[in-house]
C-alpha positions as CSV (number, residue, x, y, z in Angstrom):
1,M,-87.5,175.6,-131.9
2,N,-89.3,178.3,-129.9
3,S,-91.8,176.4,-127.8
4,R,-93.1,177.1,-124.3
5,F,-93.1,173.3,-123.9
6,A,-89.6,172.6,-125.2
7,A,-88.2,171.5,-121.8
8,S,-91.1,169.2,-121.1
9,I,-90.9,167.6,-124.6
10,A,-87.2,167.0,-124.3
11,R,-87.7,165.4,-120.9
12,H,-90.3,163.0,-122.1
13,L,-88.9,162.3,-125.5
14,P,-87.0,159.1,-124.6
15,E,-90.1,157.6,-123.1
16,I,-92.2,158.6,-126.1
17,I,-89.7,157.0,-128.5
18,A,-89.7,153.8,-126.4
19,L,-93.5,153.8,-126.5
20,R,-93.5,154.3,-130.3
21,H,-91.1,151.4,-130.7
22,E,-93.3,149.2,-128.5
23,L,-96.4,150.1,-130.5
24,H,-94.5,149.3,-133.7
25,T,-93.6,145.9,-132.4
26,H,-97.3,145.0,-131.9
27,P,-99.2,146.1,-135.0
28,E,-102.9,145.4,-135.3
29,I,-105.2,146.0,-138.2
30,A,-108.6,147.7,-138.3
31,F,-110.9,146.9,-135.4
32,E,-108.5,144.4,-134.0
33,E,-106.4,147.0,-132.1
34,K,-107.2,145.5,-128.6
35,W,-103.6,145.4,-127.4
36,T,-102.8,148.8,-128.9
37,S,-105.8,150.4,-127.3
38,Q,-105.0,148.9,-124.0
39,R,-101.4,149.9,-124.1
40,I,-102.2,153.5,-125.0
41,A,-104.8,153.8,-122.3
42,Q,-102.5,152.2,-119.7
43,Y,-99.8,154.7,-120.6
44,L,-102.0,157.7,-120.3
45,E,-103.8,156.6,-117.1
46,S,-100.4,155.8,-115.5
47,H,-99.7,159.5,-115.8
48,G,-103.0,160.7,-114.4
49,I,-104.9,161.3,-117.6
50,P,-108.4,159.9,-117.6
51,V,-109.4,157.7,-120.6
52,Q,-112.8,156.7,-121.9
53,R,-112.6,153.3,-123.5
54,G,-114.7,151.2,-125.9
55,L,-115.6,153.6,-128.6
56,A,-115.9,152.8,-132.3
57,N,-116.9,149.2,-131.8
58,G,-114.5,148.7,-128.9
59,T,-111.0,149.9,-129.6
60,G,-111.4,153.7,-129.8
61,L,-110.3,155.9,-126.9
62,V,-110.9,159.5,-125.8
63,A,-108.4,160.9,-123.3
64,T,-109.1,164.2,-121.6
65,V,-106.8,166.9,-120.3
66,A,-109.0,169.5,-118.5
67,G,-107.8,173.1,-118.0
68,R,-109.6,176.1,-116.6
69,G,-111.6,177.4,-119.6
70,D,-115.0,176.4,-121.1
71,R,-113.8,175.8,-124.6
72,T,-112.9,172.2,-125.8
73,I,-110.9,171.2,-128.8
74,A,-109.8,167.8,-130.1
75,L,-106.5,166.3,-131.4
76,R,-106.7,163.0,-133.2
77,A,-104.3,160.0,-133.7
78,D,-105.0,156.8,-135.7
79,I,-103.9,153.5,-134.1
80,D,-104.3,150.8,-136.7
81,A,-101.7,149.0,-138.8
82,L,-101.6,147.4,-142.3
83,P,-101.7,143.8,-143.6
84,I,-98.1,144.0,-144.9
85,H,-95.1,141.8,-143.9
86,E,-92.4,144.1,-142.5
87,L,-89.0,144.1,-144.2
88,T,-87.2,146.8,-142.2
89,G,-85.0,144.5,-140.1
90,L,-85.3,146.9,-137.2
91,P,-84.7,145.7,-133.7
92,Y,-88.3,146.7,-132.9
93,A,-89.8,145.3,-136.1
94,S,-93.2,143.8,-136.1
95,T,-93.5,140.5,-134.2
96,I,-96.8,139.7,-136.0
97,P,-96.3,138.1,-139.4
98,G,-98.2,139.9,-142.2
99,R,-98.8,143.0,-140.0
100,M,-96.8,146.2,-139.7
101,H,-97.1,149.9,-139.0
102,A,-96.3,150.9,-142.6
103,C,-98.2,154.2,-142.4
104,G,-96.8,155.7,-139.2
105,H,-99.8,155.3,-137.0
106,D,-97.5,154.1,-134.2
107,G,-95.8,157.5,-134.4
108,H,-99.0,159.5,-134.5
109,S,-100.2,157.7,-131.4
110,A,-97.0,158.1,-129.5
111,L,-96.7,161.7,-130.5
112,M,-100.2,162.5,-129.2
113,C,-99.5,160.6,-126.0
114,G,-96.5,163.0,-125.6
115,V,-98.7,166.0,-126.2
116,A,-101.2,164.8,-123.7
117,R,-98.5,164.4,-121.0
118,V,-97.0,167.8,-121.7
119,L,-100.5,169.6,-121.6
120,H,-101.5,167.6,-118.5
121,E,-98.4,168.8,-116.7
122,N,-99.4,172.4,-117.6
123,A,-103.2,171.9,-117.0
124,S,-103.3,174.7,-114.5
125,S,-102.5,177.2,-117.2
126,L,-104.4,175.5,-120.0
127,P,-107.2,177.7,-121.1
128,G,-109.8,174.9,-121.7
129,T,-110.0,171.2,-122.3
130,V,-108.3,169.1,-124.9
131,K,-109.7,165.7,-126.0
132,F,-107.3,163.2,-127.5
133,L,-109.0,160.9,-130.0
134,F,-107.2,157.6,-130.5
135,Q,-109.1,156.1,-133.4
136,P,-109.2,152.6,-135.0
137,A,-109.6,151.6,-138.6
138,E,-108.3,154.6,-140.4
139,E,-106.8,152.4,-143.1
140,I,-110.3,151.3,-144.2
141,T,-111.7,154.8,-143.6
142,S,-114.3,153.4,-141.1
143,G,-113.2,154.4,-137.6
144,A,-113.8,158.2,-137.7
145,P,-117.6,158.0,-138.4
146,L,-117.9,155.6,-135.5
147,M,-116.0,157.9,-133.2
148,V,-118.3,160.7,-134.2
149,R,-121.3,158.4,-133.6
150,D,-120.1,157.6,-130.1
151,G,-119.7,161.2,-129.1
152,A,-116.0,161.9,-129.5
153,L,-116.7,165.4,-130.9
154,D,-119.4,166.3,-128.3
155,N,-118.8,169.9,-127.0
156,V,-115.8,170.2,-129.3
157,S,-115.2,173.6,-131.1
158,A,-112.4,172.5,-133.4
159,V,-110.4,169.4,-134.3
160,F,-106.9,169.0,-135.6
161,G,-104.7,166.1,-136.8
162,L,-101.5,165.3,-138.6
163,H,-99.9,162.6,-140.7
164,G,-96.2,161.8,-141.2
165,W,-95.2,162.6,-144.8
166,P,-92.0,161.2,-146.3
167,E,-92.2,163.6,-149.3
168,L,-91.6,166.6,-147.0
169,P,-88.3,167.3,-145.3
170,L,-87.7,166.6,-141.6
171,G,-88.8,169.4,-139.3
172,H,-91.2,170.9,-141.8
173,V,-95.0,170.9,-141.7
174,G,-97.2,171.1,-144.8
175,V,-100.5,173.0,-144.8
176,R,-103.2,173.7,-147.3
177,N,-106.6,175.5,-147.3
178,G,-109.6,173.6,-148.6
179,C,-109.2,170.2,-150.1
180,L,-106.1,168.4,-148.9
181,M,-107.0,164.8,-149.6
182,A,-109.4,163.0,-151.9
183,S,-112.6,161.2,-151.3
184,T,-112.5,157.4,-151.6
185,C,-115.0,154.7,-152.4
186,N,-114.3,151.0,-152.9
187,F,-116.0,148.8,-155.5
188,Y,-116.6,145.1,-155.6
189,I,-117.6,143.5,-158.9
190,E,-118.7,139.9,-159.1
191,I,-118.7,138.5,-162.6
192,T,-120.7,135.3,-163.3
193,G,-120.1,133.2,-166.4
194,R,-120.1,129.5,-167.0
195,G,-117.3,127.2,-166.0
196,S,-115.9,124.4,-168.2
197,H,-112.8,122.3,-168.8
198,G,-109.9,124.5,-169.8
199,A,-109.5,122.4,-173.0
200,N,-113.1,123.2,-174.1
201,P,-113.4,127.0,-173.8
202,G,-116.2,127.1,-176.3
203,A,-118.5,125.5,-173.7
204,S,-117.7,128.3,-171.2
205,I,-118.5,131.9,-170.6
206,D,-115.1,132.8,-169.3
207,P,-115.3,135.3,-166.4
208,V,-111.5,135.7,-166.4
209,V,-111.6,137.2,-169.9
210,V,-114.5,139.5,-168.9
211,A,-112.4,140.6,-165.8
212,A,-109.4,141.4,-168.1
213,H,-111.5,143.4,-170.5
214,L,-113.3,145.2,-167.7
215,T,-110.1,146.1,-165.9
216,T,-108.8,147.8,-169.1
217,A,-112.2,149.5,-169.8
218,L,-112.3,151.0,-166.3
219,Q,-109.1,152.9,-167.0
220,S,-110.9,154.8,-169.7
221,I,-113.2,156.5,-167.2
222,V,-110.5,158.9,-166.1
223,S,-108.9,159.3,-169.5
224,R,-112.1,159.7,-171.5
225,E,-115.0,160.6,-169.2
226,T,-113.5,163.3,-166.9
227,N,-112.0,166.7,-167.6
228,P,-108.2,166.8,-167.6
229,W,-108.2,169.5,-164.9
230,E,-110.3,167.4,-162.5
231,A,-108.2,164.9,-160.6
232,A,-109.5,161.4,-160.3
233,V,-108.1,157.8,-159.9
234,V,-109.7,154.4,-160.6
235,T,-107.6,151.5,-159.5
236,V,-108.3,147.7,-159.6
237,G,-106.3,146.4,-156.7
238,K,-107.3,142.8,-156.6
239,I,-108.5,140.1,-159.1
240,E,-109.7,136.8,-157.8
241,A,-110.6,133.8,-160.1
242,G,-110.0,130.1,-160.5
243,T,-108.4,127.3,-158.7
244,T,-106.0,125.6,-161.1
245,T,-104.7,125.5,-164.7
246,N,-107.3,123.5,-166.6
247,I,-110.5,124.8,-165.2
248,I,-112.4,127.8,-166.5
249,P,-114.1,129.1,-163.4
250,E,-117.7,130.1,-162.9
251,T,-116.9,133.5,-161.3
252,A,-114.3,136.2,-161.1
253,R,-114.1,139.2,-158.7
254,L,-112.6,142.6,-159.1
255,I,-111.9,144.8,-156.0
256,G,-110.7,148.4,-156.3
257,T,-111.0,152.0,-155.3
258,F,-111.7,155.3,-156.9
259,R,-110.7,158.7,-155.7
260,T,-112.0,162.2,-156.5
261,L,-111.8,165.7,-155.1
262,T,-115.5,166.6,-155.5
263,A,-118.8,164.9,-154.8
264,P,-120.2,165.4,-158.3
265,L,-117.3,163.6,-159.9
266,Q,-117.5,160.9,-157.3
267,R,-121.1,160.3,-158.4
268,H,-120.2,160.2,-162.0
269,I,-117.4,157.7,-161.6
270,R,-119.6,155.5,-159.5
271,E,-122.3,155.5,-162.3
272,A,-119.6,154.8,-164.9
273,I,-118.2,151.8,-163.1
274,A,-121.6,150.3,-162.7
275,R,-122.5,151.0,-166.4
276,M,-119.2,149.5,-167.7
277,A,-119.4,146.4,-165.6
278,E,-122.9,145.6,-166.7
279,H,-122.3,146.2,-170.4
280,V,-118.8,144.7,-170.7
281,A,-120.1,141.6,-169.0
282,A,-123.1,141.5,-171.3
283,A,-121.0,141.8,-174.4
284,F,-119.4,138.5,-173.3
285,R,-122.7,136.9,-172.3
286,A,-121.8,137.1,-168.6
287,K,-123.4,139.0,-165.8
288,A,-121.8,141.5,-163.4
289,E,-123.0,142.5,-159.9
290,V,-121.5,145.7,-158.6
291,K,-121.4,146.9,-154.9
292,F,-119.8,150.0,-153.4
293,S,-118.7,151.1,-150.0
294,E,-121.7,151.7,-147.8
295,I,-120.4,155.0,-146.6
296,P,-117.9,156.6,-149.1
297,C,-115.2,158.7,-147.4
298,P,-115.7,162.4,-148.3
299,P,-112.8,164.7,-149.4
300,L,-110.8,166.2,-146.6
301,L,-111.6,169.9,-146.5
302,N,-109.5,172.1,-144.2
303,D,-111.2,175.1,-142.7
304,P,-109.3,178.3,-143.9
305,A,-109.5,180.0,-140.5
306,A,-108.3,176.9,-138.6
307,T,-105.5,176.4,-141.1
308,D,-104.4,180.0,-140.7
309,L,-104.1,179.3,-137.0
310,V,-101.9,176.3,-137.8
311,R,-99.8,178.5,-140.0
312,Q,-99.3,181.0,-137.2
313,T,-98.4,178.2,-134.8
314,I,-95.8,176.7,-137.1
315,D,-94.2,180.1,-137.8
316,A,-94.1,180.9,-134.0
317,T,-92.9,177.4,-133.0
318,L,-90.6,176.1,-135.8
319,G,-90.1,179.3,-137.9
320,R,-91.6,180.5,-141.1
321,D,-89.0,178.6,-143.2
322,K,-90.4,175.3,-141.8
323,R,-93.9,175.9,-143.2
324,I,-94.6,174.4,-146.6
325,E,-97.7,175.3,-148.6
326,I,-99.0,172.1,-150.2
327,P,-99.6,173.0,-153.9
328,H,-102.2,170.4,-154.7
329,A,-104.4,167.9,-153.0
330,S,-103.2,164.3,-152.5
331,M,-105.2,161.5,-154.1
332,G,-104.7,159.6,-150.9
333,A,-107.8,159.5,-148.6
334,E,-108.1,160.1,-144.8
335,D,-111.1,159.5,-142.7
336,F,-110.2,162.6,-140.7
337,A,-112.5,164.1,-143.3
338,Y,-115.5,162.9,-141.3
339,Y,-114.4,165.0,-138.3
340,L,-114.0,168.1,-140.6
341,A,-117.5,167.5,-141.9
342,E,-118.8,168.0,-138.4
343,K,-116.4,170.6,-136.9
344,P,-114.0,173.3,-138.2
345,G,-110.4,172.2,-138.1
346,S,-107.3,171.4,-140.1
347,F,-105.1,168.4,-141.0
348,V,-101.4,168.8,-141.7
349,F,-98.4,166.8,-143.0
350,L,-95.4,166.3,-140.8
351,G,-92.1,166.0,-142.8
352,F,-89.9,163.0,-142.5
353,H,-87.0,162.7,-145.0
354,N,-83.5,163.6,-144.0
355,G,-82.0,164.2,-147.4
356,N,-83.3,164.3,-151.0
357,E,-87.0,163.6,-151.5
358,G,-87.6,160.1,-152.6
359,T,-84.8,158.5,-150.5
360,Y,-87.2,157.8,-147.6
361,P,-89.4,154.7,-148.0
362,L,-92.9,155.8,-148.9
363,L,-96.1,155.1,-146.9
364,H,-97.5,151.6,-147.2
365,N,-94.0,150.3,-148.1
366,A,-92.7,147.2,-146.3
367,R,-89.5,149.1,-145.4
368,F,-91.2,152.2,-144.0
369,D,-90.7,153.4,-140.5
370,F,-91.9,156.5,-138.7
371,N,-88.9,158.9,-138.2
372,D,-88.4,159.4,-134.5
373,A,-86.7,162.7,-135.2
374,A,-90.1,164.1,-136.3
375,L,-91.6,163.5,-132.8
376,T,-90.1,166.7,-131.3
377,P,-91.4,169.2,-133.9
378,G,-94.7,167.4,-134.2
379,M,-95.3,167.5,-130.4
380,A,-94.2,171.1,-130.2
381,V,-96.6,172.3,-133.0
382,M,-99.6,170.2,-131.7
383,A,-99.2,171.3,-128.1
384,E,-98.9,175.0,-129.0
385,L,-101.8,174.6,-131.5
386,A,-104.0,173.2,-128.7
387,V,-103.3,176.3,-126.5
388,R,-103.8,178.8,-129.4
389,S,-107.0,177.1,-130.5
390,L,-108.4,177.2,-126.9
391,Q,-107.5,180.9,-126.7
392,S,-109.3,181.8,-130.0
393,S,-112.9,182.9,-129.9
C-alpha cells in the first residue's frame, strides 16, 4: 500500500476495529439508531471533530473536518442494521434479538470514523473541507433524501461512498461508470374477498387463491413484458393471510419489490403490477388495492469524471492490480443514488473474501460479518480520495 496516511491508519486501526465490534454488538434498524448515532458522535467529538446531530428525523449526523481551502466534498457511511437474528457466534455478536449488522454498515461507519481521524490529524495540509455523512435508514432507502433535505450536501462539490462486497477479493476495489445499482420501488397489494368456513369454500371468495395466482402472474412481467437485454426483477417477499386452518380469510396481502436500471422500465413495471393485480383479482370476483413506495429510489449513476478520479486513487494507493472494473450493474439498490442525483460523485465496492468467491457469507445473511482486514485499504483509498477530490477543479 502506498498511502501518505499509512502510518496514521496503522496507529488507529486497533481502535477502529474495536469501534466496529462495538457497533456490531448494538445493531439498530431504520430510524431507531439512537445508540449508534450517539456512539459515533461521541467517538468523533472525543477526538476534536465537530458533529452536527439530529438530521434525517433525528439519528443522522454530519461531522466536519475543515482544512485550508474553499472546496468541500462529502464522504458517506450508512449506520442502520437489519431485522435478522444473528447466527455468527462471534464474541461481539448482536446483543439484540432479531437485529444484526448483516450488511456491513458497522464497518462502513467505523471506517469513515477512521478516515475522519486521519484527516483531522492532517487538517493543516488538507486543501479544503470534508463532510462525513452518517446516514440512517439506508436499508429502506429512506435516509438519504432526508439527509439532503436537511442540508447535508449544502456547499458540497462532490460526494463519495463505498459498500463492502463479499463477491470481490479482499484488498480490491470495484468501480463502474454510469449505472452501478438498480432503482427500487416497493409494492403493497391488499386483496379483499369474502371469508367463510374452510369446509364451505363455495360460499367464499378466497383471497389466498387470488394471492397465489397473482404471485405467479407477476413473474411473467419480466419474462414476457420486458426485453431480454433490459435487466429487471419483480419479487414478492411476503404474503400475509389467515389465522387458522379452517377459516378462509377475508383479506390477503402481498408485499414485494421491483428493480430496474432505467426510469421508463420502472414506470412500465409499476403499471403492469397495478394492471395484473386488478384483473387477476377481478377474475376471481375479488378486489385488489395496490400502493407503491411514496418516493421510489432511483438508479445509482456514477459520474464518469468522479469515477476516473477514484480509479486514479486506487491505482496510486493500492496498485492497478487491485482495481476491478465491475462488468454490469447490480440489481441491489442503494439510496446513495439520491446524493448522486444532486451532486457529482461515485460509489465503489470494497472487496471482502479471502479465498474463492462464494466462500464468504453474502450480504443480508445471518452469518455475515464485515471483514476487519478490509478496513485498512478502505481507509487508505477514501482518505486519499478526499484529498485528490479537494485538489481537483
